[in-house]
KELUMKE-730224 format. One record per residue: chain; residue number from 1; residue in three letters; x, y, z of N, C-alpha, C in turn. Coordinates in pm, 1 decimal. Layout:
BEGIN
+--------+-----+--------+----------+----------+----------+----------+----------+----------+----------+----------+----------+
! chaine ! num ! residu !      n.x !      n.y !      n.z !     ca.x !     ca.y !     ca.z !      c.x !      c.y !      c.z !
+--------+-----+--------+----------+----------+----------+----------+----------+----------+----------+----------+----------+
!      A ! NUM !    ALA !        X !        Y !        Z !        X !        Y !        Z !        X !        Y !        Z !
...
+--------+-----+--------+----------+----------+----------+----------+----------+----------+----------+----------+----------+
This chain:
BEGIN
+--------+-----+--------+----------+----------+----------+----------+----------+----------+----------+----------+----------+
! chaine ! num ! residu !      n.x !      n.y !      n.z !     ca.x !     ca.y !     ca.z !      c.x !      c.y !      c.z !
+--------+-----+--------+----------+----------+----------+----------+----------+----------+----------+----------+----------+
!      A !   1 !    MET !   -646.7 !   3124.5 !   1215.0 !   -654.7 !   3195.5 !   1089.2 !   -690.5 !   3100.0 !    976.1 !
!      A !   2 !    LEU !   -630.3 !   2981.3 !    976.5 !   -658.5 !   2882.2 !    873.3 !   -804.9 !   2839.1 !    878.8 !
!      A !   3 !    ALA !   -859.5 !   2824.6 !    997.7 !  -1000.6 !   2787.4 !   1012.3 !  -1091.3 !   2894.5 !    951.2 !
!      A !   4 !    PHE !  -1058.6 !   3021.1 !    970.3 !  -1137.6 !   3129.4 !    912.6 !  -1135.0 !   3123.3 !    760.4 !
!      A !   5 !    VAL !  -1016.4 !   3102.6 !    703.1 !  -1002.8 !   3094.4 !    557.2 !  -1082.4 !   2976.0 !    503.5 !
!      A !   6 !    LEU !  -1071.6 !   2860.4 !    567.1 !  -1145.6 !   2742.3 !    522.7 !  -1296.1 !   2763.1 !    535.4 !
!      A !   7 !    LEU !  -1339.4 !   2823.0 !    643.3 !  -1481.8 !   2850.3 !    662.2 !  -1532.3 !   2945.5 !    554.3 !
!      A !   8 !    THR !  -1451.9 !   3042.9 !    519.8 !  -1488.8 !   3137.4 !    414.2 !  -1503.8 !   3065.7 !    281.2 !
!      A !   9 !    LEU !  -1408.6 !   2980.3 !    246.4 !  -1414.3 !   2909.7 !    118.4 !  -1530.8 !   2811.5 !    112.3 !
!      A !  10 !    VAL !  -1557.7 !   2742.8 !    221.1 !  -1668.3 !   2647.0 !    224.8 !  -1802.5 !   2719.5 !    228.2 !
!      A !  11 !    GLY !  -1805.6 !   2839.4 !    282.1 !  -1929.8 !   2914.8 !    296.6 !  -1973.0 !   2990.8 !    173.6 !
!      A !  12 !    ILE !  -1896.5 !   2982.4 !     63.4 !  -1933.6 !   3049.8 !    -60.6 !  -1970.3 !   2943.7 !   -163.1 !
!      A !  13 !    TYR !  -2097.1 !   2945.5 !   -204.1 !  -2140.4 !   2855.1 !   -309.9 !  -2265.4 !   2911.7 !   -376.0 !
!      A !  14 !    TYR !  -2304.3 !   2849.0 !   -486.8 !  -2410.3 !   2901.9 !   -571.7 !  -2506.5 !   2789.1 !   -607.0 !
!      A !  15 !    ARG !  -2632.5 !   2825.4 !   -625.6 !  -2728.2 !   2728.6 !   -676.0 !  -2840.4 !   2802.7 !   -748.1 !
!      A !  16 !    ILE !  -2911.1 !   2728.6 !   -828.6 !  -3025.3 !   2783.5 !   -900.9 !  -3150.0 !   2726.1 !   -835.6 !
!      A !  17 !    ASP !  -3236.9 !   2814.8 !   -791.0 !  -3359.1 !   2774.3 !   -722.6 !  -3477.0 !   2834.2 !   -798.8 !
!      A !  18 !    GLY !  -3536.9 !   2754.0 !   -886.2 !  -3646.7 !   2804.3 !   -968.9 !  -3596.5 !   2910.1 !  -1064.6 !
!      A !  19 !    ASP !  -3646.5 !   3032.7 !  -1050.4 !  -3603.7 !   3142.7 !  -1137.3 !  -3507.6 !   3238.2 !  -1067.5 !
!      A !  20 !    LYS !  -3443.6 !   3190.9 !   -961.2 !  -3349.0 !   3274.1 !   -884.5 !  -3210.7 !   3210.3 !   -882.3 !
!      A !  21 !    LEU !  -3109.5 !   3293.5 !   -893.2 !  -2970.9 !   3253.6 !   -869.0 !  -2945.4 !   3286.2 !   -722.8 !
!      A !  22 !    VAL !  -2905.9 !   3184.7 !   -646.5 !  -2882.9 !   3203.8 !   -503.5 !  -2732.4 !   3197.2 !   -478.8 !
!      A !  23 !    VAL !  -2677.6 !   3304.0 !   -423.3 !  -2536.0 !   3311.9 !   -390.3 !  -2524.9 !   3310.9 !   -238.3 !
!      A !  24 !    TYR !  -2456.2 !   3210.3 !   -187.5 !  -2435.4 !   3198.2 !    -43.0 !  -2297.5 !   3253.6 !     -8.6 !
!      A !  25 !    THR !  -2294.6 !   3348.3 !     83.6 !  -2170.3 !   3403.2 !    135.4 !  -2175.5 !   3388.0 !    286.6 !
!      A !  26 !    PHE !  -2078.9 !   3315.9 !    341.9 !  -2081.2 !   3281.2 !    484.0 !  -2213.9 !   3213.0 !    519.8 !
!      A !  27 !    PHE !  -2263.4 !   3129.2 !    427.5 !  -2386.5 !   3052.3 !    443.1 !  -2512.8 !   3138.5 !    446.9 !
!      A !  28 !    ILE !  -2501.4 !   3266.1 !    412.4 !  -2616.8 !   3356.0 !    407.4 !  -2657.3 !   3374.0 !    260.7 !
!      A !  29 !    PRO !  -2782.3 !   3339.4 !    224.9 !  -2822.7 !   3347.0 !     84.3 !  -2859.7 !   3488.2 !     39.5 !
!      A !  30 !    THR !  -2823.0 !   3517.7 !    -85.1 !  -2867.7 !   3638.7 !   -153.2 !  -2929.5 !   3592.5 !   -284.2 !
!      A !  31 !    PHE !  -3049.0 !   3640.5 !   -314.5 !  -3123.4 !   3595.6 !   -431.3 !  -3114.5 !   3698.8 !   -543.4 !
!      A !  32 !    TYR !  -3089.7 !   3650.2 !   -666.0 !  -3082.5 !   3735.5 !   -784.4 !  -3177.4 !   3678.9 !   -889.9 !
!      A !  33 !    PRO !  -3260.2 !   3763.6 !   -952.4 !  -3353.6 !   3714.2 !  -1054.0 !  -3280.1 !   3677.5 !  -1183.2 !
!      A !  34 !    ILE !  -3298.2 !   3555.0 !  -1227.0 !  -3231.4 !   3508.2 !  -1348.9 !  -3287.5 !   3579.9 !  -1471.3 !
!      A !  35 !    ASP !  -3414.3 !   3617.6 !  -1468.1 !  -3472.3 !   3685.9 !  -1583.7 !  -3417.6 !   3827.6 !  -1602.8 !
!      A !  36 !    LYS !  -3343.2 !   3879.3 !  -1505.7 !  -3281.4 !   4012.3 !  -1517.7 !  -3132.7 !   4004.4 !  -1555.0 !
!      A !  37 !    ILE !  -3080.0 !   3883.8 !  -1575.7 !  -2939.6 !   3871.1 !  -1616.5 !  -2928.4 !   3911.6 !  -1762.6 !
!      A !  38 !    LYS !  -2839.2 !   4005.8 !  -1789.3 !  -2819.5 !   4055.1 !  -1924.8 !  -2710.2 !   3975.6 !  -1996.3 !
!      A !  39 !    ASP !  -2595.9 !   3958.4 !  -1931.2 !  -2490.8 !   3878.8 !  -1993.8 !  -2399.1 !   3815.1 !  -1889.6 !
!      A !  40 !    ILE !  -2330.8 !   3710.6 !  -1936.2 !  -2234.5 !   3637.1 !  -1855.0 !  -2109.5 !   3623.8 !  -1939.1 !
!      A !  41 !    LYS !  -1995.4 !   3658.7 !  -1880.1 !  -1870.5 !   3643.2 !  -1954.7 !  -1757.5 !   3609.4 !  -1858.4 !
!      A !  42 !    PRO !  -1658.9 !   3537.1 !  -1907.6 !  -1542.0 !   3507.2 !  -1824.0 !  -1468.6 !   3637.0 !  -1789.7 !
!      A !  43 !    THR !  -1408.7 !   3640.2 !  -1673.4 !  -1333.9 !   3758.7 !  -1631.7 !  -1212.4 !   3718.0 !  -1549.9 !
!      A !  44 !    LYS !  -1113.8 !   3800.6 !  -1551.3 !   -994.2 !   3782.7 !  -1467.6 !   -989.6 !   3890.8 !  -1360.3 !
!      A !  45 !    SER !  -1100.7 !   3961.0 !  -1342.2 !  -1108.4 !   4069.4 !  -1245.5 !  -1074.5 !   4019.7 !  -1105.0 !
!      A !  46 !    VAL !  -1006.5 !   4103.2 !  -1030.9 !   -971.5 !   4069.4 !   -893.1 !  -1058.1 !   4147.1 !   -793.4 !
!      A !  47 !    LEU !  -1171.4 !   4196.9 !   -841.1 !  -1263.6 !   4267.2 !   -752.9 !  -1307.3 !   4175.6 !   -640.4 !
!      A !  48 !    SER !  -1329.4 !   4233.1 !   -526.9 !  -1381.3 !   4157.4 !   -413.8 !  -1519.7 !   4106.5 !   -450.4 !
!      A !  49 !    SER !  -1539.3 !   3978.2 !   -433.3 !  -1665.5 !   3919.0 !   -474.9 !  -1683.3 !   3783.0 !   -409.8 !
!      A !  50 !    PRO !  -1804.2 !   3726.7 !   -420.3 !  -1824.2 !   3591.6 !   -368.5 !  -1772.6 !   3486.7 !   -467.4 !
!      A !  51 !    ALA !  -1644.9 !   3491.7 !   -497.3 !  -1582.3 !   3396.8 !   -588.9 !  -1458.0 !   3340.3 !   -521.6 !
!      A !  52 !    THR !  -1447.0 !   3209.4 !   -520.5 !  -1334.6 !   3146.0 !   -451.7 !  -1214.7 !   3123.2 !   -543.3 !
!      A !  53 !    SER !  -1234.3 !   3128.7 !   -672.1 !  -1125.1 !   3107.7 !   -766.3 !  -1070.9 !   3242.2 !   -813.8 !
!      A !  54 !    LEU !   -944.1 !   3246.3 !   -842.0 !   -885.5 !   3368.9 !   -896.5 !   -876.3 !   3364.9 !  -1048.1 !
!      A !  55 !    THR !   -891.3 !   3246.2 !  -1107.4 !   -874.9 !   3233.5 !  -1251.9 !  -1001.5 !   3193.3 !  -1326.0 !
!      A !  56 !    HIS !  -1090.0 !   3118.8 !  -1266.5 !  -1212.0 !   3072.3 !  -1333.5 !  -1333.0 !   3146.4 !  -1277.1 !
!      A !  57 !    ARG !  -1347.6 !   3270.7 !  -1322.6 !  -1453.5 !   3356.8 !  -1271.4 !  -1548.1 !   3397.0 !  -1383.8 !
!      A !  58 !    LEU !  -1671.3 !   3420.8 !  -1346.6 !  -1771.9 !   3470.2 !  -1440.2 !  -1825.0 !   3603.8 !  -1390.2 !
!      A !  59 !    ALA !  -1837.8 !   3698.8 !  -1481.2 !  -1897.3 !   3828.7 !  -1449.0 !  -2041.0 !   3828.0 !  -1499.5 !
!      A !  60 !    ILE !  -2134.6 !   3851.2 !  -1410.6 !  -2276.4 !   3853.9 !  -1445.0 !  -2324.9 !   3997.8 !  -1435.3 !
!      A !  61 !    THR !  -2378.5 !   4046.5 !  -1547.3 !  -2432.3 !   4181.7 !  -1552.9 !  -2584.0 !   4172.3 !  -1560.1 !
!      A !  62 !    PHE !  -2651.1 !   4257.6 !  -1485.2 !  -2797.0 !   4258.0 !  -1481.7 !  -2851.8 !   4374.1 !  -1563.5 !
!      A !  63 !    SER !  -2971.4 !   4355.6 !  -1618.0 !  -3034.6 !   4461.4 !  -1697.4 !  -3088.3 !   4574.1 !  -1610.2 !
!      A !  64 !    ASP !  -3106.9 !   4547.4 !  -1482.7 !  -3159.3 !   4647.4 !  -1389.0 !  -3050.3 !   4679.0 !  -1285.6 !
!      A !  65 !    ARG !  -3001.1 !   4801.5 !  -1286.3 !  -2893.2 !   4839.9 !  -1193.9 !  -2935.0 !   4836.5 !  -1048.2 !
!      A !  66 !    LYS !  -3063.9 !   4835.3 !  -1022.0 !  -3113.5 !   4833.1 !   -884.3 !  -3085.9 !   4699.9 !   -815.0 !
!      A !  67 !    ILE !  -3062.1 !   4595.5 !   -892.2 !  -3040.4 !   4462.8 !   -833.3 !  -2913.3 !   4460.8 !   -750.0 !
!      A !  68 !    LEU !  -2803.5 !   4510.8 !   -805.2 !  -2676.7 !   4515.1 !   -730.9 !  -2650.6 !   4651.7 !   -669.0 !
!      A !  69 !    LYS !  -2733.7 !   4748.9 !   -702.6 !  -2718.5 !   4886.1 !   -653.9 !  -2585.8 !   4948.2 !   -697.7 !
!      A !  70 !    SER !  -2533.7 !   4898.5 !   -812.4 !  -2412.6 !   4955.8 !   -872.3 !  -2401.1 !   4904.8 !  -1015.2 !
!      A !  71 !    SER !  -2304.7 !   4957.4 !  -1087.4 !  -2282.5 !   4911.0 !  -1224.7 !  -2176.1 !   4801.3 !  -1231.0 !
!      A !  72 !    ILE !  -2118.9 !   4767.4 !  -1118.0 !  -2017.3 !   4660.8 !  -1112.8 !  -2088.1 !   4525.7 !  -1124.6 !
!      A !  73 !    PRO !  -2036.2 !   4434.5 !  -1207.7 !  -2102.2 !   4304.4 !  -1222.7 !  -2082.6 !   4216.0 !  -1099.3 !
!      A !  74 !    LEU !  -2170.1 !   4117.7 !  -1086.8 !  -2156.9 !   4014.4 !   -985.3 !  -2054.1 !   3914.4 !  -1036.7 !
!      A !  75 !    ILE !  -1951.2 !   3887.0 !   -959.6 !  -1845.8 !   3794.4 !  -1002.1 !  -1853.8 !   3669.5 !   -916.0 !
!      A !  76 !    ILE !  -1870.8 !   3555.2 !   -984.4 !  -1881.3 !   3427.4 !   -915.3 !  -1786.8 !   3327.0 !   -980.2 !
!      A !  77 !    SER !  -1766.7 !   3214.2 !   -914.7 !  -1679.5 !   3110.7 !   -970.8 !  -1740.1 !   2971.9 !   -947.6 !
!      A !  78 !    PRO !  -1847.6 !   2939.6 !  -1022.6 !  -1905.7 !   2806.0 !  -1006.9 !  -1808.7 !   2698.7 !  -1054.0 !
!      A !  79 !    VAL !  -1818.5 !   2582.0 !   -994.0 !  -1724.4 !   2473.0 !  -1023.6 !  -1738.0 !   2426.7 !  -1168.7 !
!      A !  80 !    ARG !  -1857.0 !   2393.0 !  -1211.4 !  -1880.0 !   2346.5 !  -1348.5 !  -1946.1 !   2460.6 !  -1426.1 !
!      A !  81 !    GLN !  -1863.3 !   2550.7 !  -1479.3 !  -1912.8 !   2673.8 !  -1539.5 !  -2004.0 !   2650.1 !  -1659.3 !
!      A !  82 !    GLU !  -1965.1 !   2561.3 !  -1749.7 !  -2045.1 !   2538.1 !  -1870.4 !  -2183.9 !   2485.4 !  -1834.0 !
!      A !  83 !    GLU !  -2190.1 !   2392.2 !  -1742.0 !  -2318.4 !   2338.1 !  -1697.1 !  -2401.1 !   2446.6 !  -1628.1 !
!      A !  84 !    PHE !  -2335.7 !   2527.5 !  -1548.5 !  -2401.3 !   2636.7 !  -1477.8 !  -2462.3 !   2735.4 !  -1577.1 !
!      A !  85 !    ILE !  -2385.8 !   2772.4 !  -1679.6 !  -2435.0 !   2866.2 !  -1782.1 !  -2550.6 !   2803.9 !  -1859.3 !
!      A !  86 !    ARG !  -2541.9 !   2675.1 !  -1892.9 !  -2651.8 !   2607.7 !  -1963.4 !  -2780.5 !   2610.7 !  -1881.0 !
!      A !  87 !    GLN !  -2768.3 !   2589.7 !  -1750.8 !  -2886.8 !   2594.5 !  -1664.5 !  -2948.8 !   2734.5 !  -1663.1 !
!      A !  88 !    LEU !  -2864.2 !   2837.1 !  -1655.6 !  -2915.4 !   2974.5 !  -1658.9 !  -2982.8 !   3004.1 !  -1792.5 !
!      A !  89 !    LEU !  -2921.1 !   2958.6 !  -1902.6 !  -2977.8 !   2981.1 !  -2035.5 !  -3108.9 !   2906.3 !  -2055.2 !
!      A !  90 !    SER !  -3125.2 !   2791.5 !  -1990.4 !  -3252.6 !   2719.0 !  -2003.1 !  -3366.0 !   2796.5 !  -1936.5 !
!      A !  91 !    ILE !  -3333.4 !   2879.0 !  -1838.0 !  -3434.4 !   2961.0 !  -1770.5 !  -3452.1 !   3094.8 !  -1842.3 !
!      A !  92 !    ASN !  -3341.1 !   3153.4 !  -1887.1 !  -3345.6 !   3282.9 !  -1956.7 !  -3258.7 !   3274.6 !  -2082.0 !
!      A !  93 !    PRO !  -3317.7 !   3235.6 !  -2196.1 !  -3240.6 !   3223.3 !  -2320.3 !  -3191.7 !   3356.6 !  -2376.8 !
!      A !  94 !    GLU !  -3235.9 !   3468.2 !  -2318.7 !  -3194.7 !   3601.7 !  -2365.3 !  -3055.0 !   3641.3 !  -2316.4 !
!      A !  95 !    ILE !  -2997.2 !   3563.6 !  -2226.9 !  -2864.9 !   3596.8 !  -2170.7 !  -2760.1 !   3587.6 !  -2279.4 !
!      A !  96 !    ARG !  -2679.9 !   3693.4 !  -2292.0 !  -2566.6 !   3690.9 !  -2385.9 !  -2447.6 !   3628.0 !  -2314.0 !
!      A !  97 !    HIS !  -2375.2 !   3545.1 !  -2389.0 !  -2255.4 !   3484.9 !  -2330.9 !  -2148.7 !   3465.8 !  -2435.9 !
+--------+-----+--------+----------+----------+----------+----------+----------+----------+----------+----------+----------+
């Protein structure tokens, strides 16, 4: 059981690849267009998401509901949040935060 939990935590990470936000869950990438990000804000939501932290989470809302196929935001927990947000803003300065 401990191995499964550790594999899950190690298998969730994020990176920026050109104009895409790549979210890895169980080492499987999902690509999100950075130019469609509407806003980023801190959240304490406990929604199931690819976020390993319970306290340092970011909610990302997209301008196009078709991206997530719902109105629920994407919740992630990058390690260096401020740096992560700066990188996203350098690609899409229209993001509200």
